[in-house]
C-alpha positions as protocol buffer text, in pm:
chain_id: "A"
residue {
  index: 1
  type: MET
  ca { x: 15925 y: 19984 z: 6057 }
}
residue {
  index: 2
  type: ASN
  ca { x: 16124 y: 19841 z: 5762 }
}
residue {
  index: 3
  type: GLU
  ca { x: 16445 y: 19911 z: 5948 }
}
residue {
  index: 4
  type: GLN
  ca { x: 16314 y: 19725 z: 6252 }
}
residue {
  index: 5
  type: ARG
  ca { x: 16220 y: 19413 z: 6044 }
}
residue {
  index: 6
  type: HIS
  ca { x: 16556 y: 19426 z: 5869 }
}
residue {
  index: 7
  type: HIS
  ca { x: 16734 y: 19438 z: 6206 }
}
residue {
  index: 8
  type: LYS
  ca { x: 16525 y: 19145 z: 6343 }
}
residue {
  index: 9
  type: ARG
  ca { x: 16596 y: 18932 z: 6034 }
}
residue {
  index: 10
  type: PHE
  ca { x: 16974 y: 18975 z: 6064 }
}
residue {
  index: 11
  type: HIS
  ca { x: 16962 y: 18934 z: 6438 }
}
residue {
  index: 12
  type: SER
  ca { x: 16804 y: 18587 z: 6400 }
}
residue {
  index: 13
  type: ILE
  ca { x: 17075 y: 18461 z: 6163 }
}
residue {
  index: 14
  type: PRO
  ca { x: 17353 y: 18449 z: 6427 }
}
residue {
  index: 15
  type: ILE
  ca { x: 17111 y: 18286 z: 6668 }
}
residue {
  index: 16
  type: LEU
  ca { x: 17060 y: 17998 z: 6421 }
}
residue {
  index: 17
  type: PHE
  ca { x: 17421 y: 17989 z: 6301 }
}
residue {
  index: 18
  type: VAL
  ca { x: 17590 y: 17941 z: 6640 }
}
residue {
  index: 19
  type: PRO
  ca { x: 17387 y: 17632 z: 6750 }
}
residue {
  index: 20
  type: THR
  ca { x: 17417 y: 17474 z: 6403 }
}
residue {
  index: 21
  type: LEU
  ca { x: 17794 y: 17520 z: 6403 }
}
residue {
  index: 22
  type: ALA
  ca { x: 17820 y: 17383 z: 6758 }
}
residue {
  index: 23
  type: PHE
  ca { x: 17613 y: 17078 z: 6661 }
}
residue {
  index: 24
  type: LEU
  ca { x: 17833 y: 17003 z: 6358 }
}
residue {
  index: 25
  type: LEU
  ca { x: 18155 y: 17034 z: 6556 }
}
residue {
  index: 26
  type: LEU
  ca { x: 18036 y: 16830 z: 6852 }
}
residue {
  index: 27
  type: SER
  ca { x: 17845 y: 16562 z: 6664 }
}
residue {
  index: 28
  type: PRO
  ca { x: 18053 y: 16239 z: 6651 }
}
residue {
  index: 29
  type: HIS
  ca { x: 17911 y: 16141 z: 6310 }
}
residue {
  index: 30
  type: ALA
  ca { x: 18002 y: 16474 z: 6152 }
}
residue {
  index: 31
  type: ALA
  ca { x: 18352 y: 16464 z: 6303 }
}
residue {
  index: 32
  type: ILE
  ca { x: 18420 y: 16113 z: 6176 }
}
residue {
  index: 33
  type: SER
  ca { x: 18310 y: 16192 z: 5821 }
}
residue {
  index: 34
  type: THR
  ca { x: 18550 y: 16483 z: 5796 }
}
residue {
  index: 35
  type: GLN
  ca { x: 18851 y: 16282 z: 5916 }
}
residue {
  index: 36
  type: LYS
  ca { x: 19066 y: 16070 z: 5688 }
}
residue {
  index: 37
  type: GLN
  ca { x: 18967 y: 15705 z: 5710 }
}
residue {
  index: 38
  type: PRO
  ca { x: 19252 y: 15497 z: 5858 }
}
residue {
  index: 39
  type: GLY
  ca { x: 19411 y: 15245 z: 5627 }
}
residue {
  index: 40
  type: ARG
  ca { x: 19276 y: 15402 z: 5309 }
}
residue {
  index: 41
  type: SER
  ca { x: 19520 y: 15518 z: 5046 }
}
residue {
  index: 42
  type: ALA
  ca { x: 19490 y: 15878 z: 4934 }
}
residue {
  index: 43
  type: VAL
  ca { x: 19522 y: 15761 z: 4572 }
}
residue {
  index: 44
  type: THR
  ca { x: 19297 y: 15459 z: 4525 }
}
residue {
  index: 45
  type: ASN
  ca { x: 19397 y: 15397 z: 4164 }
}
residue {
  index: 46
  type: LYS
  ca { x: 19743 y: 15298 z: 4281 }
}
residue {
  index: 47
  type: ALA
  ca { x: 19622 y: 15038 z: 4530 }
}
residue {
  index: 48
  type: VAL
  ca { x: 19801 y: 14719 z: 4438 }
}
residue {
  index: 49
  type: THR
  ca { x: 19742 y: 14350 z: 4483 }
}
residue {
  index: 50
  type: ASP
  ca { x: 19939 y: 14051 z: 4367 }
}
residue {
  index: 51
  type: PRO
  ca { x: 19778 y: 13847 z: 4089 }
}
residue {
  index: 52
  type: PRO
  ca { x: 19796 y: 13468 z: 4092 }
}
residue {
  index: 53
  type: PRO
  ca { x: 20090 y: 13286 z: 3929 }
}
residue {
  index: 54
  type: GLY
  ca { x: 20053 y: 13189 z: 3566 }
}
residue {
  index: 55
  type: PHE
  ca { x: 20122 y: 13298 z: 3211 }
}
residue {
  index: 56
  type: TYR
  ca { x: 20027 y: 13648 z: 3097 }
}
residue {
  index: 57
  type: PHE
  ca { x: 20040 y: 13867 z: 2790 }
}
residue {
  index: 58
  type: GLU
  ca { x: 20171 y: 14216 z: 2857 }
}
residue {
  index: 59
  type: ILE
  ca { x: 20010 y: 14484 z: 2637 }
}
residue {
  index: 60
  type: THR
  ca { x: 20170 y: 14828 z: 2620 }
}
residue {
  index: 61
  type: PRO
  ca { x: 20096 y: 15114 z: 2382 }
}
residue {
  index: 62
  type: CYS
  ca { x: 20363 y: 15181 z: 2127 }
}
residue {
  index: 63
  type: PRO
  ca { x: 20592 y: 15461 z: 2235 }
}
residue {
  index: 64
  type: ARG
  ca { x: 20462 y: 15796 z: 2113 }
}
residue {
  index: 65
  type: CYS
  ca { x: 20709 y: 15828 z: 1832 }
}
residue {
  index: 66
  type: ALA
  ca { x: 20722 y: 15837 z: 1452 }
}
residue {
  index: 67
  type: ARG
  ca { x: 20626 y: 15469 z: 1448 }
}
residue {
  index: 68
  type: CYS
  ca { x: 20261 y: 15533 z: 1524 }
}
residue {
  index: 69
  type: ARG
  ca { x: 20190 y: 15899 z: 1452 }
}
residue {
  index: 70
  type: PRO
  ca { x: 19921 y: 16005 z: 1475 }
}
residue {
  index: 71
  type: CYS
  ca { x: 19856 y: 15771 z: 1763 }
}
residue {
  index: 72
  type: PRO
  ca { x: 19522 y: 15596 z: 1712 }
}
residue {
  index: 73
  type: LEU
  ca { x: 19488 y: 15510 z: 2082 }
}
residue {
  index: 74
  type: ASN
  ca { x: 19289 y: 15748 z: 2296 }
}
residue {
  index: 75
  type: ALA
  ca { x: 19333 y: 15804 z: 2667 }
}
residue {
  index: 76
  type: GLY
  ca { x: 19145 y: 15529 z: 2845 }
}
residue {
  index: 77
  type: TRP
  ca { x: 19244 y: 15262 z: 2592 }
}
residue {
  index: 78
  type: GLN
  ca { x: 19317 y: 15019 z: 2877 }
}
residue {
  index: 79
  type: ALA
  ca { x: 18961 y: 15026 z: 3015 }
}
residue {
  index: 80
  type: ARG
  ca { x: 18820 y: 14960 z: 2668 }
}
residue {
  index: 81
  type: MET
  ca { x: 19072 y: 14679 z: 2613 }
}
residue {
  index: 82
  type: MET
  ca { x: 18976 y: 14514 z: 2941 }
}
residue {
  index: 83
  type: ARG
  ca { x: 18604 y: 14540 z: 2855 }
}
residue {
  index: 84
  type: LEU
  ca { x: 18659 y: 14382 z: 2512 }
}
residue {
  index: 85
  type: LEU
  ca { x: 18863 y: 14098 z: 2660 }
}
residue {
  index: 86
  type: GLY
  ca { x: 18611 y: 14046 z: 2939 }
}
residue {
  index: 87
  type: ALA
  ca { x: 18336 y: 14010 z: 2679 }
}
residue {
  index: 88
  type: SER
  ca { x: 18542 y: 13723 z: 2531 }
}
residue {
  index: 89
  type: GLY
  ca { x: 18576 y: 13561 z: 2873 }
}
residue {
  index: 90
  type: ILE
  ca { x: 18942 y: 13657 z: 2915 }
}
residue {
  index: 91
  type: SER
  ca { x: 19053 y: 13823 z: 3236 }
}
residue {
  index: 92
  type: SER
  ca { x: 19283 y: 14123 z: 3231 }
}
residue {
  index: 93
  type: PHE
  ca { x: 19396 y: 14403 z: 3459 }
}
residue {
  index: 94
  type: ALA
  ca { x: 19612 y: 14715 z: 3467 }
}
residue {
  index: 95
  type: GLY
  ca { x: 19946 y: 14669 z: 3638 }
}
residue {
  index: 96
  type: GLN
  ca { x: 20323 y: 14680 z: 3638 }
}
residue {
  index: 97
  type: ALA
  ca { x: 20578 y: 14398 z: 3635 }
}
residue {
  index: 98
  type: SER
  ca { x: 20924 y: 14406 z: 3782 }
}
residue {
  index: 99
  type: GLY
  ca { x: 21229 y: 14187 z: 3770 }
}
residue {
  index: 100
  type: LEU
  ca { x: 21222 y: 14037 z: 3419 }
}
residue {
  index: 101
  type: GLU
  ca { x: 21467 y: 13751 z: 3459 }
}
residue {
  index: 102
  type: LYS
  ca { x: 21454 y: 13559 z: 3131 }
}
residue {
  index: 103
  type: ALA
  ca { x: 21355 y: 13719 z: 2803 }
}
residue {
  index: 104
  type: ASN
  ca { x: 21480 y: 13452 z: 2561 }
}
residue {
  index: 105
  type: GLU
  ca { x: 21187 y: 13220 z: 2614 }
}
residue {
  index: 106
  type: GLU
  ca { x: 20832 y: 13258 z: 2484 }
}
residue {
  index: 107
  type: PHE
  ca { x: 20719 y: 13378 z: 2826 }
}
residue {
  index: 108
  type: GLY
  ca { x: 20988 y: 13568 z: 3015 }
}
residue {
  index: 109
  type: LEU
  ca { x: 21001 y: 13508 z: 3390 }
}
residue {
  index: 110
  type: VAL
  ca { x: 20911 y: 13812 z: 3606 }
}
residue {
  index: 111
  type: ALA
  ca { x: 20968 y: 13846 z: 3979 }
}
residue {
  index: 112
  type: SER
  ca { x: 20634 y: 14017 z: 4045 }
}
residue {
  index: 113
  type: ILE
  ca { x: 20334 y: 14185 z: 3890 }
}
residue {
  index: 114
  type: LYS
  ca { x: 20141 y: 14450 z: 4078 }
}
residue {
  index: 115
  type: ARG
  ca { x: 19771 y: 14474 z: 3989 }
}
residue {
  index: 116
  type: PHE
  ca { x: 19626 y: 14826 z: 3996 }
}
residue {
  index: 117
  type: VAL
  ca { x: 19262 y: 14903 z: 4067 }
}
residue {
  index: 118
  type: LYS
  ca { x: 19255 y: 15108 z: 3746 }
}
residue {
  index: 119
  type: PRO
  ca { x: 19509 y: 15239 z: 3493 }
}
residue {
  index: 120
  type: VAL
  ca { x: 19735 y: 15510 z: 3633 }
}
residue {
  index: 121
  type: ASN
  ca { x: 19810 y: 15687 z: 3304 }
}
residue {
  index: 122
  type: TYR
  ca { x: 19828 y: 15639 z: 2926 }
}
residue {
  index: 123
  type: ASP
  ca { x: 20136 y: 15415 z: 2952 }
}
residue {
  index: 124
  type: THR
  ca { x: 19995 y: 15175 z: 3213 }
}
residue {
  index: 125
  type: THR
  ca { x: 20036 y: 14816 z: 3099 }
}
residue {
  index: 126
  type: VAL
  ca { x: 19745 y: 14574 z: 3059 }
}
residue {
  index: 127
  type: TYR
  ca { x: 19807 y: 14214 z: 3167 }
}
residue {
  index: 128
  type: VAL
  ca { x: 19596 y: 13947 z: 3002 }
}
residue {
  index: 129
  type: GLY
  ca { x: 19561 y: 13625 z: 3199 }
}
residue {
  index: 130
  type: PRO
  ca { x: 19652 y: 13429 z: 3401 }
}
residue {
  index: 131
  type: PHE
  ca { x: 19666 y: 13123 z: 3183 }
}
residue {
  index: 132
  type: GLU
  ca { x: 19744 y: 12782 z: 3328 }
}
residue {
  index: 133
  type: ASN
  ca { x: 20023 y: 12707 z: 3078 }
}
residue {
  index: 134
  type: GLU
  ca { x: 20184 y: 12836 z: 2760 }
}
residue {
  index: 135
  type: ARG
  ca { x: 19951 y: 12634 z: 2538 }
}
residue {
  index: 136
  type: THR
  ca { x: 19633 y: 12784 z: 2684 }
}
residue {
  index: 137
  type: ALA
  ca { x: 19785 y: 13133 z: 2664 }
}
residue {
  index: 138
  type: LEU
  ca { x: 19870 y: 13086 z: 2296 }
}
residue {
  index: 139
  type: ALA
  ca { x: 19519 y: 12950 z: 2234 }
}
residue {
  index: 140
  type: ALA
  ca { x: 19381 y: 13285 z: 2356 }
}
residue {
  index: 141
  type: LEU
  ca { x: 19579 y: 13483 z: 2096 }
}
residue {
  index: 142
  type: PRO
  ca { x: 19293 y: 13502 z: 1839 }
}
residue {
  index: 143
  type: ASP
  ca { x: 19063 y: 13669 z: 2095 }
}
residue {
  index: 144
  type: LEU
  ca { x: 19345 y: 13897 z: 2207 }
}
residue {
  index: 145
  type: CYS
  ca { x: 19421 y: 13993 z: 1847 }
}
residue {
  index: 146
  type: SER
  ca { x: 19055 y: 14067 z: 1783 }
}
residue {
  index: 147
  type: ALA
  ca { x: 19049 y: 14310 z: 2077 }
}
residue {
  index: 148
  type: LEU
  ca { x: 19379 y: 14468 z: 1967 }
}
residue {
  index: 149
  type: ASP
  ca { x: 19252 y: 14512 z: 1611 }
}
residue {
  index: 150
  type: GLU
  ca { x: 18925 y: 14668 z: 1727 }
}
residue {
  index: 151
  type: LEU
  ca { x: 19105 y: 14912 z: 1954 }
}
residue {
  index: 152
  type: GLY
  ca { x: 19406 y: 15023 z: 1752 }
}
residue {
  index: 153
  type: ASN
  ca { x: 19611 y: 14969 z: 1441 }
}
residue {
  index: 154
  type: MET
  ca { x: 19757 y: 14623 z: 1378 }
}
residue {
  index: 155
  type: GLU
  ca { x: 19997 y: 14621 z: 1084 }
}
residue {
  index: 156
  type: SER
  ca { x: 20022 y: 14246 z: 1048 }
}
residue {
  index: 157
  type: SER
  ca { x: 19805 y: 13942 z: 1106 }
}
residue {
  index: 158
  type: CYS
  ca { x: 19769 y: 13761 z: 1433 }
}
residue {
  index: 159
  type: ASP
  ca { x: 19913 y: 13447 z: 1273 }
}
residue {
  index: 160
  type: GLU
  ca { x: 20251 y: 13617 z: 1258 }
}
residue {
  index: 161
  type: MET
  ca { x: 20263 y: 13678 z: 1632 }
}
residue {
  index: 162
  type: THR
  ca { x: 20413 y: 13343 z: 1726 }
}
residue {
  index: 163
  type: ALA
  ca { x: 20601 y: 13285 z: 1401 }
}
residue {
  index: 164
  type: LYS
  ca { x: 20789 y: 13615 z: 1418 }
}
residue {
  index: 165
  type: ARG
  ca { x: 20832 y: 13619 z: 1795 }
}
residue {
  index: 166
  type: GLU
  ca { x: 21170 y: 13737 z: 1925 }
}
residue {
  index: 167
  type: GLY
  ca { x: 21238 y: 13618 z: 2278 }
}
residue {
  index: 168
  type: SER
  ca { x: 20929 y: 13700 z: 2482 }
}
residue {
  index: 169
  type: THR
  ca { x: 20819 y: 13976 z: 2240 }
}
residue {
  index: 170
  type: PHE
  ca { x: 20527 y: 13866 z: 2025 }
}
residue {
  index: 171
  type: TYR
  ca { x: 20433 y: 14188 z: 1850 }
}
residue {
  index: 172
  type: THR
  ca { x: 20589 y: 14532 z: 1810 }
}
residue {
  index: 173
  type: ARG
  ca { x: 20412 y: 14696 z: 1518 }
}
residue {
  index: 174
  type: GLY
  ca { x: 20108 y: 14917 z: 1491 }
}
residue {
  index: 175
  type: SER
  ca { x: 19963 y: 15057 z: 1811 }
}
residue {
  index: 176
  type: PHE
  ca { x: 20082 y: 14791 z: 2055 }
}
residue {
  index: 177
  type: ASP
  ca { x: 20376 y: 14601 z: 2193 }
}
residue {
  index: 178
  type: VAL
  ca { x: 20281 y: 14250 z: 2313 }
}
residue {
  index: 179
  type: SER
  ca { x: 20510 y: 14036 z: 2527 }
}
residue {
  index: 180
  type: GLY
  ca { x: 20468 y: 13712 z: 2715 }
}
residue {
  index: 181
  type: VAL
  ca { x: 20553 y: 13691 z: 3084 }
}
residue {
  index: 182
  type: SER
  ca { x: 20539 y: 13414 z: 3340 }
}
residue {
  index: 183
  type: LEU
  ca { x: 20478 y: 13475 z: 3708 }
}
residue {
  index: 184
  type: GLN
  ca { x: 20584 y: 13191 z: 3934 }
}
residue {
  index: 185
  type: SER
  ca { x: 20441 y: 13128 z: 4280 }
}
residue {
  index: 186
  type: LYS
  ca { x: 20646 y: 13271 z: 4564 }
}
């Protein structure tokens, strides 16, 4: 008797399995959900857009070298930086610039900046801005310095950023390198 029940139980499994499998394979909704969506990038964190023209500060972590060992910045520093700046009403995003044309001025001219959906890795740059002109960008430095100081190690005061600027580089000590860039309209 037990053997007969055991045989009936296993005999009913294939009977349920075959129709269920056929339904899943033939159902249009199930087939669509298993296919790759057209036009979607496989890596969404590298999706790029072009930010508007204006003046930006470019924040990069110091190179992992003797200058900042042990590095006080943790992975994910960019997301925290962008949250801190956003709380101060300053927009920022992760991205990458290309084509730096002039680096002798306060804000070096770049050919383009690509805005990422989120930081790609530890070295992904944070762009702060856009600012309408150089004056409004420089007026935002105290809020930027406050976020930098809260996040990492700043070895000098914010007041020295413009006074000791070299070309478009505002700050190169502590945990960060800060440069000014200008993106012109195309």
